[in-house]
C-alpha positions as CSV (number, residue, x, y, z in Angstrom):
1,M,144.0,151.8,-61.5
2,P,146.5,152.1,-64.5
3,D,148.1,155.8,-65.8
4,R,146.5,157.0,-68.9
5,P,147.6,159.4,-71.7
6,A,145.1,163.2,-71.1
7,A,143.4,163.7,-72.4
8,E,142.7,165.9,-75.9
9,P,141.4,169.5,-74.2
10,E,138.9,169.7,-76.8
11,Q,136.3,165.6,-76.3
12,Y,132.9,166.4,-74.4
13,Y,130.7,163.7,-72.9
14,Q,127.3,164.4,-72.7
15,G,125.5,162.2,-71.1
16,A,121.4,162.0,-70.1
17,P,121.6,162.0,-65.9
18,R,119.6,162.9,-64.5
19,L,119.9,166.3,-62.4
20,F,117.1,167.6,-60.3
21,V,119.8,169.5,-58.8
22,A,122.3,170.8,-61.1
23,D,122.1,174.7,-59.4
24,G,123.5,172.3,-56.0
25,L,126.2,170.1,-58.0
26,Y,127.3,173.0,-60.0
27,D,127.3,175.2,-56.2
28,D,129.4,172.0,-54.6
29,L,131.6,171.9,-57.7
30,R,132.7,175.1,-57.3
31,E,133.6,174.4,-53.9
32,R,135.3,171.7,-54.5
33,A,137.9,173.6,-57.0
34,A,136.3,172.3,-60.1
35,E,137.0,173.7,-63.1
36,I,134.2,175.2,-65.3
37,V,134.4,175.8,-68.7
38,E,130.7,177.6,-68.9
39,P,129.0,178.8,-66.0
40,I,125.4,177.3,-65.7
41,A,122.7,179.5,-66.9
42,T,119.4,178.6,-67.9
43,R,120.0,178.6,-71.9
44,P,116.9,179.8,-75.3
45,H,115.9,175.8,-75.5
46,G,115.3,174.6,-72.1
47,I,118.4,172.9,-70.1
48,R,120.2,174.8,-67.6
49,D,122.5,173.2,-67.4
50,F,127.2,173.2,-66.9
51,S,130.1,171.9,-68.1
52,I,133.9,171.4,-66.0
53,R,136.2,170.0,-67.5
54,D,137.6,167.4,-65.8
55,P,141.5,166.6,-64.6
56,N,142.0,164.0,-68.1
57,G,140.5,167.0,-69.5
58,V,137.5,166.2,-70.7
59,V,134.1,168.3,-70.7
60,L,131.8,167.0,-68.9
61,V,128.6,168.4,-69.2
62,F,125.3,168.1,-66.6
63,G,121.7,169.9,-66.4
64,Q,118.1,169.6,-65.8
65,A,115.4,171.4,-68.5
66,A,114.3,174.3,-66.7
67,C,111.5,175.0,-65.1
């Protein structure tokens, strides 16, 4: 795989993966020493989510509906 230049630290990727176990994924990523940008929490708009920074500096957001 060719080397890629590091992304700007302020770049975000927000997809819509269907997660039903955001807490489990969060715990797994913490155990793997992922860089947590925003800890898991239930937001006022009804989403439980968290953010990590990948090795290229891109912030990834994972979440689920807070039922």
